[in-house]
Each structure stands twice: as C-alpha cells, then as structure tokens.
C-alpha positions as CSV (number, residue, x, y, z in Angstrom):
1,M,-19.9,19.0,-14.7
2,A,-16.7,21.1,-15.5
3,D,-16.3,21.2,-19.4
4,T,-12.7,20.3,-20.9
5,S,-11.7,19.1,-24.2
6,T,-10.2,15.8,-24.7
7,P,-9.4,13.4,-27.2
8,N,-11.8,11.8,-29.5
9,A,-13.2,8.9,-28.1
10,T,-10.7,6.4,-30.1
11,S,-9.6,3.3,-27.8
12,G,-5.7,4.3,-28.8
13,N,-6.4,8.0,-27.3
14,W,-7.1,6.8,-23.9
15,A,-3.8,5.0,-21.7
16,L,-6.4,3.6,-19.5
17,E,-9.6,2.8,-19.8
18,A,-11.8,1.0,-16.8
19,R,-15.8,0.1,-17.2
20,G,-17.0,-1.3,-14.2
21,L,-14.2,-2.2,-13.2
22,G,-14.2,-4.1,-9.1
23,K,-12.1,-6.1,-6.9
24,R,-13.2,-7.9,-4.0
25,Y,-11.2,-9.8,-1.2
26,R,-12.2,-11.8,1.5
27,R,-12.7,-8.9,3.6
28,G,-14.8,-6.9,1.4
29,W,-14.6,-4.6,-1.8
30,A,-11.3,-3.0,-2.6
31,L,-12.8,-1.2,-5.4
32,R,-16.3,-1.0,-6.4
33,D,-17.8,-0.3,-9.9
34,C,-14.9,2.1,-11.3
35,S,-15.3,4.2,-14.6
36,F,-13.1,6.3,-16.0
37,R,-11.0,7.1,-18.6
38,I,-6.9,8.8,-18.8
39,P,-6.1,10.5,-22.2
40,A,-2.2,9.4,-23.2
41,G,0.3,12.1,-22.9
42,R,-0.9,12.9,-19.5
43,I,0.7,13.1,-15.7
44,C,-1.9,12.1,-13.9
45,G,-2.3,12.1,-10.2
46,L,-3.7,9.0,-8.4
47,V,-5.1,10.4,-5.0
48,G,-6.8,8.7,-1.9
49,P,-6.5,8.5,1.8
50,N,-4.7,4.9,3.0
51,G,-6.7,2.1,1.9
52,A,-9.1,3.7,-0.7
53,G,-8.1,1.6,-3.2
54,K,-5.0,3.1,-5.3
55,S,-2.8,0.3,-5.2
56,T,-5.3,-2.1,-6.2
57,L,-5.7,-0.4,-9.0
58,L,-2.0,-0.3,-9.7
59,G,-2.3,-3.7,-9.0
60,L,-4.9,-4.5,-11.3
61,A,-3.3,-2.1,-14.1
62,T,0.0,-4.1,-13.7
63,R,-1.7,-7.7,-14.1
64,Q,-0.9,-8.7,-10.0
65,V,-4.6,-8.5,-9.5
66,Q,-7.4,-9.8,-11.1
67,P,-10.6,-8.1,-11.4
68,T,-13.5,-9.1,-10.0
69,T,-15.9,-7.4,-12.1
70,G,-15.7,-5.0,-15.3
71,D,-13.2,-4.7,-18.3
72,L,-9.9,-2.5,-17.9
73,R,-8.0,-1.6,-21.4
74,V,-4.5,-0.2,-22.1
75,F,-4.3,2.1,-25.0
76,G,-7.3,0.0,-25.8
77,V,-6.2,-3.4,-25.3
78,P,-7.7,-5.7,-22.6
79,V,-5.1,-5.6,-19.6
80,D,-4.8,-9.3,-19.7
81,D,-3.4,-9.3,-23.1
82,P,0.5,-10.5,-23.7
83,A,0.6,-7.7,-25.9
84,V,0.5,-4.7,-23.3
85,L,3.1,-5.8,-21.7
86,P,5.7,-4.0,-23.6
87,Q,4.1,-1.1,-23.2
88,V,3.5,-0.7,-19.5
89,A,6.4,-0.3,-16.8
90,F,5.9,0.2,-12.9
91,L,7.7,1.3,-10.2
92,G,6.5,0.4,-6.8
93,Q,7.8,2.2,-3.2
94,D,10.2,-0.6,-2.2
95,K,12.2,-0.4,-5.2
96,P,13.1,-4.2,-5.9
97,L,16.6,-4.0,-7.0
98,F,19.0,-6.5,-6.5
99,K,21.6,-5.4,-3.7
100,R,24.3,-7.1,-4.7
101,F,24.3,-5.9,-8.4
102,T,26.5,-3.3,-9.5
103,V,24.5,-0.8,-11.2
104,A,25.6,-1.8,-14.7
105,E,24.9,-5.2,-14.1
106,T,21.2,-4.1,-13.1
107,L,21.0,-1.9,-16.5
108,R,22.6,-5.1,-18.0
109,M,19.5,-7.3,-16.7
110,G,17.4,-4.5,-17.6
111,A,18.5,-5.1,-21.8
112,E,18.2,-8.3,-21.4
113,L,14.9,-8.9,-20.2
114,N,13.2,-6.2,-22.4
115,P,13.5,-6.6,-26.1
116,G,13.0,-2.6,-27.0
117,W,15.7,-1.8,-24.1
118,D,16.7,1.8,-24.9
119,A,20.7,1.6,-23.3
120,A,21.6,5.3,-24.2
121,A,18.3,6.7,-22.2
122,A,19.2,4.2,-19.3
123,E,22.8,5.1,-18.9
124,R,22.1,8.7,-19.5
125,I,20.0,8.8,-16.2
126,V,22.5,7.2,-14.3
127,R,25.2,9.5,-15.4
128,A,23.5,12.7,-14.7
129,G,23.4,11.5,-11.3
130,N,26.8,10.9,-10.6
131,V,26.2,7.3,-9.8
132,P,29.3,5.0,-10.5
133,A,28.3,1.8,-12.9
134,D,30.4,-0.2,-10.5
135,A,28.7,0.8,-7.4
136,R,26.9,-2.2,-5.8
137,V,22.9,-0.9,-5.4
138,G,23.2,-1.9,-1.6
139,T,25.8,0.7,-1.1
140,L,23.7,3.3,-2.6
141,S,21.7,6.4,-1.0
142,G,18.1,6.3,-1.4
143,G,18.2,8.8,-4.0
144,Q,20.5,7.0,-6.2
145,R,18.6,3.7,-6.2
146,T,15.4,5.7,-7.2
147,R,17.4,7.1,-10.0
148,V,18.6,3.5,-10.9
149,A,15.1,2.5,-10.4
150,F,14.1,5.3,-13.0
151,A,16.5,4.2,-15.3
152,L,15.3,1.2,-15.6
153,A,11.7,2.0,-15.8
154,F,12.6,4.6,-18.9
155,G,15.0,2.4,-20.4
156,K,12.1,0.2,-21.2
157,R,10.6,2.7,-23.5
158,P,7.2,2.2,-21.8
159,D,4.2,4.2,-23.4
160,L,2.4,3.9,-19.7
161,L,4.6,4.6,-16.3
162,L,2.4,3.7,-13.3
163,L,4.1,4.9,-9.9
164,D,3.2,3.7,-6.5
165,E,4.7,6.6,-4.1
166,P,8.4,5.5,-5.3
167,M,9.6,8.5,-4.0
168,S,8.1,8.8,-0.4
169,D,11.2,7.8,1.5
170,L,13.4,10.5,-0.1
171,D,14.6,13.9,1.2
172,P,13.1,17.1,0.0
173,L,16.4,17.3,-2.1
174,A,16.5,14.1,-3.6
175,R,12.7,14.1,-4.1
176,D,12.5,17.3,-6.2
177,E,15.9,16.2,-8.4
178,M,13.7,12.6,-9.2
179,S,10.9,14.7,-9.7
180,T,12.6,17.1,-12.3
181,L,13.6,13.8,-13.9
182,L,10.5,12.1,-14.1
183,M,9.1,15.3,-15.7
184,A,11.9,15.9,-18.3
185,E,11.9,12.4,-19.5
186,A,8.1,12.3,-19.2
187,V,7.4,15.1,-21.6
188,E,10.7,14.2,-24.1
189,R,8.8,10.8,-24.8
190,G,5.3,11.2,-24.6
191,T,4.9,8.8,-22.0
192,T,1.3,8.4,-19.9
193,V,2.1,8.3,-16.6
194,V,0.1,7.5,-13.4
195,M,1.5,7.9,-10.3
196,S,0.1,7.7,-6.4
197,S,1.1,10.3,-4.0
198,H,0.5,11.3,-0.4
199,M,2.1,14.9,-1.1
200,L,-0.3,17.1,-2.3
201,T,1.9,19.9,-3.4
202,E,4.1,17.8,-5.2
203,L,0.8,16.9,-7.6
204,E,-0.5,20.5,-8.1
205,D,3.7,20.9,-9.8
206,M,3.4,17.5,-11.5
207,C,0.0,16.7,-12.6
208,D,-2.2,18.2,-15.1
209,Y,-4.7,15.2,-14.9
210,L,-6.3,13.4,-11.4
211,L,-8.3,10.5,-10.6
212,V,-9.2,10.5,-6.5
213,V,-10.5,7.1,-4.8
214,S,-12.0,7.4,-2.0
215,E,-13.6,4.3,-0.2
216,G,-13.1,1.9,-3.4
217,R,-14.9,4.2,-5.9
218,I,-14.4,7.4,-8.1
219,R,-14.7,10.7,-6.6
220,M,-13.2,13.1,-9.1
221,A,-11.4,12.2,-12.4
222,G,-10.6,14.7,-15.1
223,D,-8.3,17.7,-15.9
224,A,-7.3,19.3,-13.0
225,D,-7.4,23.0,-14.5
226,A,-10.9,21.9,-14.8
227,L,-11.7,20.1,-11.8
228,V,-10.6,23.3,-9.5
229,P,-12.5,25.9,-11.3
230,A,-15.9,24.1,-11.2
231,H,-15.5,24.4,-7.3
232,T,-15.9,27.7,-5.0
233,L,-15.6,28.4,-1.2
234,V,-18.2,30.1,-0.3
235,T,-18.1,31.9,3.5
236,G,-21.5,34.0,5.2
237,V,-23.4,34.4,8.5
238,S,-25.6,31.9,9.5
239,R,-29.3,33.2,10.4
240,D,-30.1,30.7,13.2
241,G,-27.4,28.6,13.7
242,S,-27.7,26.4,10.8
243,L,-26.9,26.0,7.0
244,P,-28.6,29.2,4.7
245,P,-31.5,27.0,2.7
246,E,-29.9,28.6,-0.5
247,L,-27.0,26.3,-0.3
248,A,-29.4,23.3,-1.5
249,A,-29.7,24.9,-4.5
250,H,-26.0,23.9,-5.2
251,T,-23.8,20.9,-5.1
252,I,-22.5,20.8,-1.0
253,V,-19.1,19.0,-1.1
254,E,-18.4,20.1,2.3
255,S,-19.5,22.3,4.8
256,R,-18.8,23.5,8.3
257,L,-20.7,26.3,11.0
258,Q,-18.3,28.1,13.5
259,G,-20.2,30.4,15.7
260,R,-22.4,32.6,13.1
261,Q,-20.4,31.6,10.2
262,F,-21.1,29.2,7.7
263,Q,-18.4,28.0,5.0
264,A,-19.3,25.6,2.3
265,M,-17.0,24.3,-0.6
266,V,-19.7,24.0,-3.7
267,R,-19.8,23.5,-6.9
268,P,-22.1,26.3,-8.3
269,R,-25.5,25.5,-10.4
270,G,-26.6,29.1,-10.6
271,P,-25.9,32.8,-9.4
272,L,-24.6,32.8,-5.3
273,P,-26.4,35.4,-2.9
274,A,-24.6,38.2,-3.1
275,D,-24.1,38.2,0.4
276,W,-21.7,35.7,0.5
277,E,-17.9,36.2,0.3
278,R,-16.4,34.1,-2.6
279,A,-13.3,32.9,-3.3
280,E,-11.3,30.1,-5.9
281,P,-10.0,27.1,-3.6
282,S,-6.6,25.6,-4.2
283,L,-6.3,22.6,-5.8
284,E,-5.0,21.1,-1.9
285,E,-8.2,22.8,-0.8
286,V,-10.8,21.1,-3.4
287,L,-9.1,17.2,-2.7
288,L,-9.0,17.6,1.0
289,A,-12.7,18.2,1.0
290,H,-13.5,15.1,-1.4
291,L,-11.3,13.2,0.8
292,R,-13.3,14.3,4.0
293,S,-16.8,14.3,2.2
294,P,-16.8,10.8,0.7
295,D,-20.4,10.9,0.4
296,A,-20.3,14.1,-2.2
297,P,-21.4,13.5,-5.4
298,P,-18.4,12.9,-7.7
299,L,-17.3,14.6,-10.7
300,Y,-16.0,14.3,-13.7
301,T,-14.6,16.4,-16.1
302,Q,-16.0,15.8,-20.3
303,G,-15.1,12.3,-21.3
304,A,-13.3,11.1,-18.5
305,R,-16.3,8.9,-17.3
306,V,-17.5,6.0,-19.5
307,D,-20.5,3.9,-18.4
308,A,-20.5,0.3,-17.8
309,E,-21.5,-0.7,-21.1
310,G,-18.3,1.3,-22.5
311,T,-20.5,4.6,-24.0
312,Q,-19.4,8.2,-22.9
313,A,-21.3,9.3,-19.8
314,A,-22.8,12.9,-20.0
C-alpha cells in the first residue's frame, strides 16, 4: 500500500466516511461493502464507468437514496442527521433551474431557502461571467446556466460540494472557464469537493484525491500523488509465449501479451528483473488499467480506508 500523510483520525477531519456502505435495488447491488474516507478540504475525483455506482454513492451522500447496509458520515455526523443539510450542496448534470425565473429571481430564491446565504459571493460569480441579472434562465447558454448553478451552490456556503458531471454538456471553452471558477472558489473557501467525471484529463488537472469505483466496489482510494507512483509499467520479452513467472511476485493490475513481448501494470513488492523495461505510468493509464481489471486487488493509501467496525485499516 502506498503511504501518504493524512489528517489525524478525528471525525471532523473527514468530509465523508463510509463503513460497509451498500445499496441494493431490485435488480441487484449498485454498491456493496464500500469503506473509505475523504479528508476535508480536498478536491476528490469520483471515477468509474457507467453503472459503476457513482451516482448511487452521491445519492446516498445527499439523502436522495437510503442505504441498504452500512453507515455514511459527513464531517463525523450521520448523513441522515438534519444538521448535515446546511453543510452540503449538490449539483447534477441536469442542473434543474426554473427556466422562467430571471437570474436575479433565482439568486433571491437561493437566499430565501438558505439561512447562511452569501449574496456577495453568488452575485460575484454571476457578474464575472457577464450574465445579465434580468435574463430568464431558459434563454441562457449552457455555460451561463452552469455559472448560475454554481452561484447557487457556492452561495449556500457549503463545507462539502458534490458534483455529478455538471460540466459534461459544455463546450471545451466553457468547461475550462467553469473548472477555473470551481477551483478558485473551492480553494478560497476551503470547500471539500467530490466530483464525478468521465474526463480523465480534467481529473488529473483538478483533483488531489481519488475514489475509483467499479462494479459497485471501491477499487482505489487516496491521494493521487501516492496512488500513481505505487504503480510501474513493465515491458519485457516472453520466452515461451506466456507471462514470465517473476510477475507473480508482484501485484498485477493488468497484463497483456503481444507476440513475444509482454506488458504489465504492476504494484511492485520487491526488486524487478533488470532486463525488464520500466516506466512510471500516467494517472490516466493507472485509472484505465484498474477500470479494465475490476478483479485486481484494490489499493488504498494510508488513512483512506476503515473497516466495517470503524477502525483504520492497515
């Protein structure tokens, strides 16, 4: 397991903490036996293929979905405690705004619904994008609507912001603008952000913490700077048309044979043979390898996992 520094094991230092979390629908388990921690103040990428359980996890964190098993806490407080509601904001892909409201009316609604409303911050975000206050939401471009949605989210002054691909429908220029806005506001406020995205390059640029989900289970969790160096991409010659037996001494995430050559993504557990070529993979290569190989052993950096009883896993 990769080692990295994390907060002390105090409940308030963890924005999200799950123990044995699971959700079963009639068709089967969407999430099963998920235990992890996300430290406060981080920007966490939630990664996984369609149907992996990402939206279910965000639904559990926003109380839109009830768990079948396990426990989920937000800053040390059970997620079903009403005290959690003011701390959390959620923004989904559909961004459900009232199209017939003007921008000013939308912000006024945010003020009425949120006792701790930060009008100055919400108005600053809107003004920075030159969005007319008297324009109806239904007439705005996709980038402008997303900006208004972010203004509502940050106007609430949340400690935890949950994002379910809210920028997936934007063009590259608008996406870059919204990513810059998100980073600036989150850093200024110390907001913890958990964002689901299929854009791996976007996650590499923005996120310092990762939660990788596949087939309803956690595959990787922890500091991005520690997860990637824990892997090595090795290439060598296959002597008899099969993988070399020396690979068995290491944790194999993914391997393939191409003629007389083999390539493998491994987590070394000792010295590698000198005749193998070695390279440090990119974050994208590590993520894709784990997503293509859901049966590979999971990886947690220090402090990122707790067992079902709540003690820190080794």
